[in-house]
N, C-alpha and C positions, 0 to 999 in steps of 0.2 A: 504492499500498499505507501503511497506519495504520502509524505508527512505534508506536515499544516505548513509549514516554509515553504515548499516545493506547490503547495497548491496556491499561497499566495501571490508569488514569485509570477505564475502561469496566470492567475486572473489580473495583474498587475497590466501582465505585459496585452494582456488581448484588448485591457480596457485603454492601454498607450495605440494598441492597433485600432481600434474601433476611432477613438480621438481625434488621431493623424486621418484617417480617412474622410471626417468629418468635415477639419480644418483643408483640408484639401479641396476635397468638394465645392467650400465655400470661397474659397482664395480665384476658384478658376469661374464661379459661377460671377461672384458680386466684383471681384479686380479684376478679371481678364474676360469677362463677359463681353468687355466692346471687343477685343482684338479677336476674339471668337468668331463675333459678325463679321468681321471685317475679312475675314479666311475665304477666299472665291469656292473655295470645296463643301464649306460649311451646309449643313443638309437645310436647318429648317432656314436659312437666307435662300436657297434655292427654290422652296418648297414657298416661300412666301416671294419672290422673287415673279414667280410664273404666272401669280395673280395681279401685280403691279404693271401698271403702264410705266413705263419708266422712262426721268424727268431728260429734258435735253438740253443741250450746251448748243450753245450761244457767244460769238465774239462780244468785242467790247460795242458792239453798235447791232449786235443782233443779227448778224448772218448765223443760219444754221450751219451747224460744224457737227451734232452727233442729236440721235433719235432714234424713237424706239413706234413704229408704226400702232403697235395692240401688245397689250397685259402678254409677259411671256414674249413677245417677237425678239427677233434678233433685230442685234443693234445695226444703225444704219449710219456711214461715215461717208461726209459730204465730200472729204477734201482729208482721207486714211491718211497718207502718207504725211505730209505738211503737219500733223498732228501727233503721230505715231506713239511721240520721245512726250508729249502734254497730256493730251485725251490718254491715248493710249488702246486698251483691248478692254470688252468687254465678251466672253465668248464660251459658251457649254465646256467646249471640248477643252480649253486652254486656260477657262479662268480669268482672271484681270488685271492691269498695270495702269500706274500712271494715274490720273485724275479717278480715273472709273473705279479702281480699287480703292484709292483713298479716299472719295467722296462715295464711293457705293450705297451708305445709309441714306446721304443725302439724297441722292436722284432716287433713289426709293422710295424719298420719306420716311423710312422705319429710323432717324436715328431717336434714339433716347425710347425707344422698345427694349427690354428683355426679351432673352433667347425665348422665354417660355409666349412673350404674346405674337411673336415670329408666327407662330403657327394658327391664332387664331387672326391673321388678317384676312380683311374680307376680298373677296373677289371686283375686279377693275378700279382697285386706288390708284393711286394718279402720285407716282411720287414729284418730288422740288427740281427743277430746272436751276440753271448753274448761267451767269454771265460770266464770262471771262474779262480777264483784264487785256489780254491780247486783243491788238488788229489785226486783222486776218490782212489786209493788202501788206502791209508792213512785215505780216511771217510768211507770209508767200515768197515777196520780195526775198525774204534775208534766205530762207531754204536754196532759192533762185542763187545766191550769191555760193555758196556751197558745192554746188551739185557739181561731181569730179574731183572733189577734194574730200577730206576727212576735218573733221572740225566742229567751234563751236559759234555762234554768234546771238547776244543777248543783249538788249535795248529796256531800259526801263528809265521810268519815271522819277528822279531820286528826291521828290518833293511827298510822295505818293506811296514811292514802293512799287507802283506795279509794272508790270514786266507787258511790253507793248509787244515782243516777240524773243521766243528762245526757241530757236535751231539747232537741230544736232542732226551731224551727218556723216557716213550713211544709216538711212532710214529706212521704213520697213512699209508694207499694207496690213495694216488691220483689219481691213476688211477680205481679205482672203487667208487670213490664217491656215484653214484647212490645207489650202492646195502648196501653200511654199511654207509651213512650220519646217520643213525637215529642211529645207535649205537656206532658210534663215538661220535657223542653227547650227548650222553647219559652215558657215562662213565666215571666214579668217576676221575680215571687218569688223565684225561686232556693232551687226547690225539694229541691237535689243540694246544696247545701252547708250543714256542718256548721258552723253558729253557734257554738259551745261551743267550738269549737278553730279553724274560719278565718276567721270571722267579724269584722273588725275594726271596731273604733269609739273613737267618744273617750270617755273616762273621766269625762269631768265631775268632780264632788266628789266621788266613791268616791276619787279620785285623794288628794285630801288627808289619807289616812295616812301617803301613805309623806310630801309635804312637811312633815305635820307632824315624820314622822323624821329629817327633815332639818336643822328646824330646833329641835329639842327637845335642847339641849348647846350651840348657837351662836348663840344670843337668849333675853335673859331670859324667857321662856314667862307669868310671872306679871303683867310689864310691862302695863299696858294703854294699847288701842290707841281712839281714841273713832268707832263709826262713825257718821256721816252717811248711809248708804247708796250713798255713791257715791264711792270712792277714783278718782282722776288721774294716769296713770302716763305720762312723758311725752307727756302731750297725751291720750293716749286716757281714753274712762271706764269704769271699773269699775265695776258697780252689785249690788247685794245683792239677795233677792229682797223685803226690805222697804224701799221704795224709801226711807222717812221715816228708815233705819238700825236701829242697836239699841243706842247708847248706848254703856258703858265697857265693854271686852271684854277679857280677858287667850287665848292659845289656849286654853283648855277652852274655855271661853265661847265662843269660835269655830267650834270645830268642831261640838260638840253643834248651833247653830243653824243653823251652815255658813254663814258670812258669809265673802263672795267679796272684800269689800274687804279684813278683817282679810289674809288671804293673799297678797292682790296687792301689799301695803305691805311685810308684814312678809318675802317672799321676796327684796324687795330688798336685804337686808343678809346674804344671803348668794350664793355664785355658781352660776353655771346647770350648774359642773359638781359641787358639793356637792348641787343637786339631782338631779341625773344619777346620783350617784354609786348616793345613795339608790335610784332607782329602778331601777339595774342589782345592788342586793341584791336586789331583792322581782322579779328576772326578767324584768325587761322587757331588751332587745337582748338574749338569751339562747333559748339553744333550751332548752327544757321537755319531757324526756324523758317521754316517755308512750308505749301502745300504737297509741296514732293522729296522724300526723303534727300540729304544732299550732306554727298562726302565728309567729312569731317577733315581740311587740311589741315597739313602735317609736317611741326618744323619743331624737330629734337634738340634745343640750341644749350642743353647743360654739357660741361664740358667737354666744348669745342676745341680741337686743335686750333693754330696758329692759320693754317692749312684752311681747316674746314670753316672760321670764322668767315675769313677774306671771300671762298664759295660760297657761305651764305648770302654775303653784301649784294650779289651780283645776280642771286636767283639761283645758282647751285648749290651741287652737295645735299644736304639731307631735308631738302625742303620740296611738299609737294602740296600743290593747289588744284582746285576744282575754278572752272571758269567762272561761276557762278562767283565764289570768293572772290574772284579780283573784279565781278562787277561790284560787288559788293564795297570791296577798298573802295573805286572810284564815285562811288556815292557816297558814301563817308566821307569824302575829299570835299565834292560838292555839297554837301551839307555843313559844311563846317566843323566835323567830327560827329554829328547825330548820328544816330543809326536809325534807320527809317526800315522797318522789315519789309523784305520782298513779298510778293503775294501776285498769285494766279488769279485770283478771284473778285470779281468786280462787285456781284450782288450774287443773294437765293434768290429764286421767284418759288413762292408758292404754288399750288396748284388755283387757288383765289386770283391770282396774280400780283398778287402784295410782293413786293420786292422788298429786301432785306440786304441793306448798302452794307458792304463792308467800311469801315473806318480807319484810316492809318495807323500802321503800332509804333509808335516811339517809344525809343532809349538815349538816354544817355552814355556818354560813356567817355575812358580819359583822353581821350584826343583833343591837342591845344586847336581853339578854332586860329589863335593867330599864325599855326604851325600849315595848317594847313591852306591857310592864303597864301602864303610864303611857297607851298606846294604848288598851289594852282597855278601862280605864276611862272613857275618853273615850269610847268608842263604844258604853259601857254605859248611859252620862248621856245619850246622843243618844237610844237606844230608848227611857230612861224620861222624858224629859223634850224630847228634841228632834225633828227630824224626822223618826226613824225610830220616832215613837210606833206606827205601825201593825202594828212586828211585836213589839209583848208580848205577852206571854203568863206568863199568871198561875203567879205561882208559882215560872216558870223564869227567871235574868237572861240577856236575850240580849243580845249586844254589837253594833252595825250600824254601819253607816253608808252614806247614801244618795247618791243621786249624779244629776243630770238635765241632760245633756248636748242644747245646744240646735241642730238640726237646720236650722232654718227658723222662721218668726214661730208658727206652729202646733203643732210637733209637735218632739219632743225622744227622747233615747233615756234614758229611764227605771233607773237601777240601785237595787240592792241591796247588799251584801253583809255576813256576819258570820257569827257562830258562839253557839253554846249546848251544855248551861249555859255560860255567861262565866267560873265556876270552875276546872272542869273538861270543857273543849270537849269535845264527843260527835256535834257536826256542825256544816260548815261549809257554808254554803249562797249562794249566786253567780244571782242573778237579774237581766235585762236586758229590758228588753220595750222593741225597734227602734220608731220613730215612733212614741210615746205623744203622749198629747191631752194627760199631765200628769205629774207631778214622780216624783222616786225614791220619795217619801216616803210618794203618796198613792195609785201603782200598782203600784210594784215592792214594796216592806216586806209589805204583806197577804201578796201570794204566797208571801213566803220566811216569815212567820210562818206561813202552813198547812204550808208543805214541812217545818220544822225542827219543830212539833206531830207531824206525823205519821208524819216519821224517828224521832223518840224514842220515840214509843209502837211503832211497830215491833220498836226494839230492845229 
């Protein structure tokens, strides 16, 4: 016979097991219930979806982008490739992606319902519709600029955070997943990847706006540095694009012509932590709140060697970022250091036609408005006289910075970030061309100019 102590231990174990099961179920029901409702293959959500007329999706001007003709019917896309990374797809076999996934409950009108309530949804219920901040004309135009290339173009209103265009290429056709899925997933150019929010790249010289922010107030920015074309740091040679050098440079001069040697030299006067803190202030190593998931940009600035610190100053080394983060960087400068949360959603439209308009979300940062104004001035001169001349627009002061991150001997990632008009910014732009055979000034800047001009004309 079992003694009393063994019986008591067994009872305690069984009770603990029972309690753990109860706790486990409650955690999933009450805490993780919303995430379960978002799952594409949740049977209760699918059962409810078959009874609901899924809401439509419009651009900012009311143009229909996605719609469903009857409850439980197939999703229809008017411009499937143009919005493949924004709207995504809603498909019985392959699930959901992008806004179709993130706003699934809203489009079904079941946001706020419990898992059990999903089973009680009545037939012929109407979901809510979504009006995007996207300008369809600009979105279509941006995608056309990327055809035959790999990369991303983002245009946003810095005052409101509204995304006016967000193109990523290569893309795919959400309206033909059944026939093309095998080809899509086997392609080597990653058409499912939203390069704007999920692509991770070395920023190259566009990072110099962040390095400049770290240097201002810590070094004498008017002190001249003599550029010979090469700067040796701890035995490693850093080179300028002009191998003969640029002569005497202060910070502004070096920024405008994008001298690598100036920045690799002067960053040695500050610490890696000070450079890293500047990057953190520009939302590196932090989550960027957005309507779609955004990969966190990374800069591991602890215990940098001298060479690593210099490489970081010019956007190489232990730094990877997304085009969305660099668009946020430009927006922070345009807004004198204030963070305005980027958004794709202009309003939610209820079945009765009532429109709930989103308001901009603003947050203070540690960025100094005076420094932002100084960087803006340097960015304006970069476009007027320096590496960003390809972004010049007659009659409009454009602020910008180019970047050319070397991937191999013949390929680079060509960048441009900027905004206009510089004195009262209405549009921020970030252009990334992946695997370019040219520089950011030659390839990305002219695209940015066209996007800015189109956006201002549309406005």
